[in-house]
N, C-alpha and C positions, 0 to 999 in steps of 0.2 A: 378461413382463408380470405383473400382479397375479393372484392366484389366484381372485378373485371381485369382483363389482361392489360396492364399499363406499367409505367415506370414507377420506381419506388425510391424514396430517400429515407435513410435510416438515421435516427438520433438516439444516442444512449448517454446515460449520465451516471457518474460516480461522485462521491462526496470528497475524496481526498486524492492528492497527487500520488500517494503510495499505492492506492487501489488502481489508479490509472496506469502506473508503471508496471504493476504486477499482473494486470488483467483481471484482478479479482472483481467479479460481478459484471465486467464488460462483456466477456465472451458469452456468458449466459444470455445477456440481453441481446447481443448480436444474433445468437442462434434463434432466439424467440422471434426476432424481427424477420429473419430469413424464412422461417416456417410460414409466416403469414404473407410472404411475397410470392406465393404460388411457384416456388422453386427458382425465382429470379434473383439475380444479384442486384443490390441497390446501385443506382447510377451515382450515388454519393453517400458517404457515411460520415456523420459528425459526432465527435466524442466530446462531451462536456465534463469538465472536472470543476465542480463548484459545490461548496457546502453551505452557502447562504440561503436566504429565503426570498430574495428579491428577483422576480422573474425577468426584469429588464436587464439584469446582469448576466443572464445566461446567453452569452454572445454566440456560442455555437448553435444554440436553439434558434436564434434570430437568423443566423446564416442558413440553417437547414430550412426554415420556413420560406425564406426568400428564394432559395435554390429550387425548392419543390414547386413554388408558384410559377417561377420563371420557366420551368420545364414541364409544366402540367403533370407533375408527379404526385403520388400519394405519400404523405409523411407518415412513417411508421414508428411508433413508440412502444417499446416492450411493456412498460409498466406505468400506469397512471400515477402511482405513488411517487414518481420522480418529481411531481409537482407538490407544492405545499398544501393546497386545498382545492376544492371544487372550483372556486372562482378563477384560479390561475388556469386550470385545465379548460374551463369553458371559454376563457379569453382566446386560447389557442384554437379551440374548436370553431369559434365564431370567425376568427381570422382566416382559417383554412377552408371552412365549410365541411359539413358532415361527410360528404363524398370524397374528401381529399385528405382525410386523416384517419389513422387507425391506432387505437390503444389496444394492444394485443391481449391484455388481461380483462378487457370489458367485453360482454356479450355483443355489444354494438356501440359504436362511437356516437352516441346521441346525448343530448342534454339530459334527458331523463335518466339514462343508465349511468352517466358519469356522476350526476348528483347523488343517486342512490349508492354508487360505489364509494364515494368519499364519505357518505354517512356511515357506511360499514367501517371504513378505515378509522374514522373518529371514534366510533364505538369501541373498536379493538384497542385503540390507544388509551381510552378511559379505563377499560377493564385492566389493561396492563399496569397502569399507574395505581389502581386500587389494589391489585394483587401484590405489587411491590411494597406498598405501604403496609398491608396486612402482614407480609412476611417480615418486614423490619420491626413491626410492633411485637411479633412473636419473639424475635431475637432479643429485643430490649427486655421483655418480660423474663426470658431465660437468664439473661445477665443479672437482672435484679434479684431473682429468686435463687439461682444456682451459682452465680458468679461467672457464668460463661455458657458457651454452647459448642457443639461439635460441628465444624463446617462440612461442606459437601465432600471435601477431600480428606476428611477424617482428622483434621487439626483442631485442637481445643483452642477456642478464641475467647477472650475476655472483653472484647470491644468490637464495635462495628467498624466498617471501613477497611482499608488496606492495612495489614499488619506492619508495624514499624520494624525495619531491619536495624539491629544495633550497629553503631558506627564502627566498632572494632571488627564486626563481621564483614562489613563493606570493604574495610581496608584489607582484610585477609583475602577476600575474593579478588580485589584489584591486584594484590601482590602475586597471588597464585596465577592470575591471568598473564601478568607481566613475565613471570618466571617461565610459564609455558611457552610464551613467544620467544624468550631468550633461548630456551632449550631447543625449540624448533629450529631457530636460526643456526645455533651451534652445530646441530646435527645435519644440517643441509649439506649435500654433496658439493655444491658450488662454494660454500663457505669453507669447507674442509680443504678443497683444492686451492682456494685463495690463500689459506693459511700456509700451505706448503710452499707456494711461490713466494709469498712475503718473507717467510723465514729464510729460504734459500738466498733471496736477494739481500736480506739484511746481513746474513753471515758473510756475504761477499762485499759488504761495505756500502750498499745502496742507501740513499736517504729515504725518509718517509715519503717525500714528494715524488721521488723516482718510482718507488714501489706503488704509490697511489696511481700514477700515470700508467704504469704497466698493467695493473689489475683492471683499470677502467677500459683499457684497449683490448682486453682478452674476452672472448665470447664465453658466456656461461659462468662468469665469476663476479658479476655485479651483485651488490647486496640486494636483498629482497625489497626493502622498504623504500630507499631513496633512489635506487637505480644507479648511483655513483658513489665510489669510495671517496672518503675524505681522510686527511692525515690523522685526525683524531681517532677515527675508527681503526686505522692501521695500527696506531700505537696501542690501543686497547687489545687488539687481536694479538699482537706480538707479545704483549704482557701475559695473555692467557696461554701462550705457547712456550714461554721461557721456563726451562727446567731448573 
């Protein structure tokens, strides 16, 4: 928990815009930060979406630091691994002072602990790279000796990397998707109602432009995709309804 009753500023970071929009990773970091705020809400919360390695480009972090210093608040960071290495983390530590910053995954936010923590991170990264290389070497040997291997999902593979999808299969998938969208549109209640109105108006001698204007003025009959009927769409629709 925090060392004393005071104000807090929260900073969280994800690597991609998609993660930021979905909340993936952000909510967990926010929850961790709040746990270490003695039940208090932060006076400000800064969200960083950045995948690079240059600390000076973390604009939200710079804003969080400035805000915390201006309001005599403690800067709370859920995970030290949001930084590239110990050097970056220690730069922030020096700027804020040990009493004014908290890395929630560290036993204490001191130079010694952070240095040790990043040494562990680096060791884990090295072990991960070694394990990956060994696993790939095993697969290459299986390919050379047996012509292939069985993947984790039970598929027989004859090469490493992502399997190539045949072009004809991609075209079939695209056509199936397009047909599904067409079927969905044709079966839509609004579309069916629009067909009836268009057919009745056409039988009474209305032009395509007149039918188009009428359908666009009626609630619940606008097409799904564009939101407005066009004469070309009306023509195709009437062609589908002529017996």
